[in-house]
C-alpha positions as CSV (number, residue, x, y, z in Angstrom):
1,M,122.5,22.7,-91.7
2,P,122.5,26.1,-91.5
3,N,125.1,28.4,-89.2
4,D,124.5,28.3,-85.7
5,S,124.6,32.0,-85.6
6,A,122.0,32.7,-88.7
7,L,119.2,30.6,-87.7
8,H,117.1,31.2,-85.1
9,L,114.2,28.2,-84.8
10,V,111.5,30.2,-83.0
11,Q,108.0,27.5,-81.1
12,I,105.1,29.1,-80.8
13,A,101.6,27.4,-78.8
14,N,99.5,29.6,-78.6
15,P,98.1,31.4,-81.4
16,H,97.9,35.2,-78.6
17,D,101.9,35.1,-79.4
18,I,101.5,34.9,-83.4
19,V,102.4,38.6,-84.3
20,P,101.4,40.0,-87.5
21,E,105.0,40.3,-89.0
22,L,104.9,36.2,-88.7
23,R,101.6,35.4,-89.8
24,K,102.5,37.8,-93.2
25,E,105.6,36.3,-93.4
26,L,104.2,32.7,-93.1
27,I,101.5,33.7,-95.3
28,D,104.6,34.7,-98.1
29,C,106.0,31.6,-97.4
30,W,103.2,29.6,-98.4
31,I,102.5,32.0,-101.7
32,A,106.2,31.1,-102.6
33,V,106.2,27.8,-101.7
34,T,103.3,26.7,-103.4
35,N,103.9,29.3,-106.4
36,A,107.5,27.0,-107.2
37,G,105.4,24.0,-107.4
38,G,106.0,22.9,-103.7
39,A,103.5,19.9,-101.9
40,A,102.7,21.9,-99.0
41,G,99.3,21.8,-99.3
42,F,97.8,24.1,-102.3
43,P,98.5,21.6,-105.1
44,F,97.2,23.9,-107.9
45,P,99.3,26.8,-108.0
46,P,99.1,29.9,-108.4
47,V,98.2,30.8,-105.6
48,G,97.3,34.3,-103.8
49,Q,96.3,36.1,-100.3
50,D,93.0,35.4,-101.1
51,D,94.0,31.7,-101.2
52,V,96.3,30.9,-98.5
53,V,95.6,33.7,-95.4
54,P,92.0,31.8,-94.4
55,V,93.5,28.9,-94.1
56,A,96.8,29.7,-92.7
57,D,94.5,31.7,-90.0
58,K,92.1,28.4,-89.2
59,L,95.8,26.6,-88.6
60,L,97.3,29.5,-86.3
61,S,94.2,29.5,-84.5
62,R,94.2,25.6,-83.5
63,L,97.5,26.6,-82.4
64,D,97.5,24.7,-78.2
65,P,100.2,23.8,-76.1
66,Q,99.2,20.5,-75.5
67,Q,97.9,20.0,-78.9
68,S,99.3,21.9,-81.8
69,R,103.2,23.9,-82.0
70,L,104.0,25.8,-84.9
71,L,108.1,25.7,-85.4
72,A,109.7,28.5,-87.4
73,A,113.3,28.7,-88.8
74,Q,114.7,32.3,-89.4
75,V,117.9,33.1,-90.9
76,D,119.5,36.3,-89.7
77,G,115.9,37.3,-88.9
78,V,113.7,36.8,-91.8
79,L,111.5,33.2,-92.2
80,A,113.2,30.8,-93.7
81,G,110.3,27.9,-93.1
82,W,107.6,26.2,-90.9
83,V,106.2,23.6,-90.1
84,I,103.1,22.3,-88.2
85,L,103.0,19.4,-85.3
86,N,99.6,18.3,-84.3
87,R,98.4,15.4,-81.9
88,D,94.9,14.1,-81.8
89,P,93.4,14.7,-78.5
90,C,91.7,10.8,-78.8
91,R,93.6,9.0,-76.2
92,L,93.6,5.9,-78.4
93,V,96.0,7.4,-80.8
94,G,97.3,10.3,-78.5
95,H,100.7,9.0,-78.4
96,W,101.1,9.8,-81.6
97,G,101.7,13.0,-83.8
98,T,101.0,14.4,-87.5
99,I,103.1,16.3,-89.4
100,H,101.8,19.3,-91.0
101,H,103.2,22.0,-94.2
102,L,107.0,21.2,-93.4
103,Q,108.1,24.0,-95.6
104,T,111.3,26.1,-96.9
105,H,111.4,29.7,-98.9
106,P,112.6,28.5,-101.7
107,A,115.0,31.3,-102.1
108,L,116.7,29.6,-98.9
109,R,116.4,25.6,-100.1
110,G,119.6,24.1,-99.7
111,R,120.7,25.3,-96.6
112,G,119.5,22.5,-94.7
113,I,116.8,24.8,-92.8
114,G,114.2,21.6,-93.5
115,S,116.2,18.9,-91.8
116,A,116.7,21.3,-88.9
117,L,112.7,21.9,-88.7
118,V,112.3,18.2,-88.9
119,H,115.1,17.5,-86.1
120,E,113.5,20.1,-83.4
121,L,110.2,19.5,-83.9
122,R,111.1,15.4,-83.2
123,K,112.9,16.6,-79.8
124,I,109.9,18.7,-79.5
125,A,107.6,15.7,-79.6
126,R,109.0,13.7,-77.0
127,D,110.4,15.7,-74.8
128,E,107.4,18.2,-74.4
129,L,104.8,16.5,-76.0
130,G,105.9,12.8,-74.7
131,L,104.9,11.2,-78.0
132,E,106.1,7.9,-79.3
133,Q,106.0,8.4,-83.0
134,L,105.6,11.2,-85.6
135,H,103.7,10.0,-89.1
136,L,103.2,12.1,-92.2
137,A,101.5,11.9,-95.9
138,A,104.0,13.2,-98.5
139,R,103.1,13.7,-102.1
140,G,104.8,11.0,-104.3
141,G,106.6,11.8,-107.2
142,E,108.6,15.0,-105.5
143,G,111.6,13.2,-103.9
144,L,110.1,13.6,-100.4
145,E,109.9,10.1,-99.9
146,D,113.9,10.5,-99.7
147,F,114.4,13.9,-98.1
148,Y,112.5,12.2,-95.0
149,G,114.3,8.6,-95.3
150,R,117.2,10.5,-94.9
151,L,116.6,11.8,-91.1
152,G,115.3,8.6,-90.3
153,W,111.1,8.3,-91.6
154,R,110.1,4.8,-93.2
155,E,107.1,4.5,-95.1
156,I,104.8,2.2,-94.4
157,G,102.4,2.8,-97.1
158,R,100.6,4.7,-100.0
159,W,97.5,5.1,-101.1
160,P,97.9,4.9,-104.9
161,E,96.9,6.9,-107.3
162,A,95.0,9.4,-104.6
163,L,96.3,12.7,-105.7
164,R,94.8,14.5,-108.9
165,L,96.9,17.4,-109.7
166,A,95.9,17.2,-113.6
167,S,94.2,14.3,-116.1
168,H,97.5,13.5,-116.6
169,D,99.1,13.3,-113.6
170,T,98.1,11.6,-110.5
171,R,100.8,10.6,-107.7
172,D,100.6,8.4,-104.6
173,E,100.2,9.4,-101.2
174,V,103.3,8.2,-99.2
175,L,102.5,7.6,-95.5
176,M,105.4,7.2,-93.3
177,I,106.8,7.4,-89.9
178,L,109.1,8.2,-87.1
179,A,109.6,5.7,-84.0
180,P,111.2,5.7,-81.8
181,L,111.2,9.2,-81.5
């Protein structure tokens, strides 16, 4: 895990708390991660501002203290990674949340930032939102199952060949759960 003096985690639950500099850093990070081959929501690199800005703005506009949180990691004052936690408002499934878009800036990988984000998000889900479990869907063939497995997640199923990245590259979508929190 990163040195505590260098790593700072910031939770945001209100879209009005997204300052322009953070918005820019989130977008730039998403572009860098995608263009480096990361499985973070844009499967067909390269992407640029025109691709990412509208999606990021829509995602950030949905932040809500009861339903959606952004957790950002900063290292020495620079955005190093981020993740989104969503809870469905439906009572039937309101006891679990879904994580989306976990990403670490390619220049800062290997420092435990992704792990730190997942550990903190688990605490937020349990202690602040009262959730009992977390779900995610990950692109197969990227080693993500191993990453999440080391953090206590377990695979609960797959959608075989659900993701077609190219005519010769079809991947499973891996369904994972973290429970109990």
